[in-house]
C-alpha positions as CSV (number, residue, x, y, z in Angstrom):
1,M,80.4,70.2,106.5
2,T,78.8,70.8,103.1
3,A,81.1,70.5,100.1
4,P,81.4,73.6,97.9
5,L,79.2,73.6,94.8
6,K,80.8,72.5,91.6
7,I,81.2,75.5,89.3
8,R,78.6,74.3,86.9
9,E,76.2,74.2,89.8
10,M,76.7,77.8,90.7
11,P,74.3,80.5,89.7
12,E,75.4,81.6,86.2
13,G,76.3,85.1,87.4
14,D,78.7,83.6,89.9
15,R,80.6,81.3,87.6
16,P,84.1,82.8,86.9
17,R,84.0,82.6,83.2
18,E,80.5,84.0,82.8
19,K,81.3,86.7,85.4
20,L,84.4,87.7,83.4
21,A,82.5,87.9,80.2
22,A,79.7,90.0,81.7
23,R,81.7,92.3,84.0
24,G,85.3,92.2,83.1
25,A,88.4,90.8,84.9
26,S,88.3,93.6,87.5
27,A,85.1,92.1,88.9
28,L,86.8,88.8,89.7
29,S,89.0,87.9,92.7
30,D,92.5,86.6,92.2
31,A,91.2,83.1,93.1
32,E,88.4,83.3,90.5
33,L,90.9,84.4,87.8
34,I,93.2,81.5,88.6
35,A,90.2,79.2,88.6
36,I,89.5,80.0,85.0
37,L,93.0,78.8,84.2
38,L,92.7,75.7,86.3
39,R,89.3,74.8,84.9
40,T,88.7,71.9,87.2
41,G,89.2,71.3,90.9
42,L,89.5,68.3,93.2
43,K,87.1,65.9,94.9
44,G,85.3,68.1,97.4
45,A,86.9,71.4,96.2
46,N,86.0,73.3,93.0
47,A,88.5,75.2,91.0
48,V,87.9,78.4,93.0
49,E,88.6,76.6,96.3
50,V,91.8,75.1,94.9
51,A,92.9,78.6,93.7
52,R,92.1,80.0,97.1
53,Q,94.2,77.3,98.8
54,L,97.1,78.0,96.4
55,I,97.2,81.7,97.3
56,K,96.8,81.0,101.0
57,E,99.7,78.5,100.9
58,Y,102.1,80.8,99.1
59,G,100.9,84.0,101.0
60,S,100.3,86.2,98.0
61,L,99.7,86.2,94.2
62,G,103.2,87.6,93.7
63,A,104.8,84.7,95.6
64,L,102.7,82.2,93.6
65,S,103.8,83.8,90.3
66,R,107.5,83.2,91.2
67,C,107.0,79.4,91.4
68,S,108.5,77.3,88.7
69,V,106.5,74.9,86.5
70,Q,108.1,72.0,88.4
71,E,107.0,73.5,91.8
72,L,103.5,74.1,90.7
73,A,103.1,70.7,89.1
74,R,103.9,69.0,92.4
75,I,100.9,70.5,94.1
76,K,97.9,68.3,94.5
77,G,95.3,69.1,91.9
78,I,97.6,71.0,89.6
79,G,99.8,68.7,87.6
80,F,102.0,69.6,84.6
81,A,99.3,70.9,82.2
82,K,97.8,73.3,84.7
83,A,101.2,74.4,85.9
84,T,102.3,75.4,82.4
85,Q,99.0,77.4,82.0
86,L,99.6,79.3,85.2
87,A,103.3,79.9,84.3
88,A,102.2,81.2,80.9
89,A,99.7,83.5,82.3
90,F,102.1,85.0,84.8
91,G,104.7,85.3,82.0
92,L,102.3,87.3,79.9
93,G,101.7,89.6,82.8
94,H,105.5,90.2,83.2
95,R,105.8,90.9,79.5
96,L,102.8,93.3,79.5
97,A,104.4,95.2,82.3
98,R,107.7,95.4,80.3
99,E,105.8,96.6,77.2
100,N,104.1,99.4,79.2
101,L,107.5,100.5,80.6
102,A,109.1,100.5,77.1
103,R,107.3,103.9,76.6
104,K,108.9,105.4,79.7
105,K,112.5,106.5,80.5
106,I,114.3,103.7,82.3
107,D,116.6,106.0,84.2
108,T,116.0,105.2,87.9
109,P,116.5,102.1,90.1
110,E,112.8,102.1,90.7
111,R,112.0,101.8,87.1
112,V,114.6,99.1,86.6
113,Y,113.1,97.1,89.5
114,E,109.6,97.6,88.1
115,L,110.9,96.3,84.7
116,L,112.8,93.2,85.8
117,G,112.3,92.8,89.6
118,P,109.2,90.5,89.6
119,E,110.8,88.1,87.0
120,M,114.3,88.0,88.4
121,R,113.2,87.5,92.0
122,A,111.7,84.2,90.9
123,L,115.1,82.8,89.6
124,H,116.9,80.2,91.7
125,K,120.3,81.0,90.1
126,E,122.1,84.2,89.6
127,S,121.3,85.8,86.2
128,L,123.0,88.8,84.7
129,R,121.2,90.9,82.2
130,I,121.8,94.2,80.4
131,I,119.1,96.8,79.6
132,L,119.9,98.6,76.4
133,L,118.7,102.2,76.1
134,D,118.7,104.9,73.4
135,T,119.7,108.5,73.8
136,R,116.4,109.3,75.5
137,Y,116.9,106.4,78.0
138,S,114.0,104.5,76.3
139,L,114.1,100.8,76.2
140,I,115.6,99.1,73.2
141,R,115.7,95.6,74.6
142,V,116.8,93.4,77.5
143,E,119.5,90.8,76.9
144,D,120.6,87.8,79.0
145,V,124.3,87.8,79.5
146,S,125.0,84.9,81.9
147,L,123.4,82.4,84.2
148,G,125.6,81.5,87.1
149,S,125.4,79.1,90.0
150,V,123.2,79.6,93.1
151,N,125.5,82.3,94.5
152,E,127.8,83.5,91.8
153,S,127.3,85.1,88.4
154,I,130.3,84.9,86.1
155,A,130.5,87.6,83.4
156,H,133.4,89.3,81.6
157,P,132.9,92.9,80.5
158,R,133.3,92.0,76.9
159,D,130.3,89.7,77.2
160,V,128.3,92.2,79.1
161,F,128.8,95.0,76.5
162,R,128.6,92.9,73.4
163,P,124.8,93.4,73.1
164,A,125.2,97.1,73.5
165,L,127.6,97.2,70.5
166,I,125.4,95.0,68.4
167,Y,122.3,97.1,69.0
168,S,124.1,100.5,69.1
169,A,122.9,101.3,72.6
170,Y,123.7,104.8,73.9
171,A,123.4,103.7,77.6
172,V,123.0,100.5,79.6
173,V,122.0,99.3,83.0
174,V,123.5,96.0,84.2
175,V,121.2,93.9,86.4
176,H,121.7,90.7,88.3
177,N,119.8,89.0,91.1
178,H,120.7,87.4,94.4
179,P,118.6,84.2,94.9
180,S,119.1,84.6,98.7
181,G,116.8,87.6,98.6
182,D,119.5,89.9,100.1
183,P,120.5,92.5,97.6
184,A,123.7,93.6,99.5
185,P,126.7,93.5,97.2
186,S,129.5,91.1,97.6
187,Q,133.2,91.9,97.1
188,A,132.9,90.2,93.7
189,D,130.0,92.5,92.8
190,H,132.1,95.5,93.7
191,G,134.9,94.2,91.6
192,L,132.7,93.5,88.6
193,T,131.2,97.0,88.8
194,R,134.7,98.6,88.8
195,R,135.6,96.6,85.6
196,L,132.3,97.4,83.9
197,R,132.9,101.1,84.7
198,E,136.3,101.0,83.1
199,A,135.1,99.1,80.1
200,A,132.2,101.5,79.5
201,E,134.6,104.5,79.5
202,L,136.8,102.8,76.9
203,L,133.8,101.9,74.7
204,Q,132.2,105.3,75.2
205,I,129.0,103.7,76.4
206,K,127.1,105.3,79.3
207,L,126.8,102.9,82.2
208,L,123.8,104.3,84.1
209,D,123.8,101.8,86.9
210,H,124.5,98.3,88.1
211,I,121.5,97.0,90.2
212,I,121.2,93.9,92.3
213,I,117.7,92.5,92.6
214,G,116.7,91.0,95.9
215,A,113.4,90.3,97.7
216,P,111.2,92.8,99.5
217,A,111.8,92.8,103.3
218,E,110.9,95.2,106.1
219,G,113.5,97.9,106.6
220,R,115.3,97.6,103.3
221,L,114.8,98.2,99.6
222,P,114.3,95.1,97.4
223,Y,117.3,96.2,95.3
224,F,120.8,97.7,95.6
225,S,121.9,100.5,93.3
226,F,125.6,101.2,92.8
227,K,124.8,104.6,91.4
228,E,122.8,105.6,94.5
229,T,125.7,104.6,96.7
230,G,128.1,106.8,94.6
231,V,130.2,104.0,93.1
232,L,129.0,105.0,89.5
């Protein structure tokens, strides 16, 4: 079996960097874009081949983007430096998506999931965040409130609403993730939501929703909305 050409041995128009410069990112495959970040491959496999194997191993670009630096660094041919470059690229993508959403109303579970879902699905511990909104439900900022254990997020209402008071938010959405991927609420989640609703009423802050982020699966939504179920 003939080994794939080294990238420098390819016709100039087929090399990922030259192709990107001439035709734009949309002309490149996911593997070619990743290859630009990797720069070098392995013995018998150029950077594009290594990138193809990465995507094949994880099943999708989305799954790959949820890997930690430590997970990526353990892959043969990646190492720490390349892992940090990949993580930085995926992180910029998440931030760009958030920046684009900042100009839209964040008033539905779908918009909340679009804003935070890809990032929070990647977390291995429960994280609770609060989305701060103005009177038009436009994004002010997202604040981290707590980072819990693998299956429990610990947060007191005073800690949850402190950022809303600091930044004079009109409305908020509370979001946390389930690392298991199942967004179904626990009894603790129901209890926290009741306490948050009571605190919001006292503080005269509009609690639009409490959303649990899970993972996509056939037959269910990748999130749970307390508002959609009538609790809020």
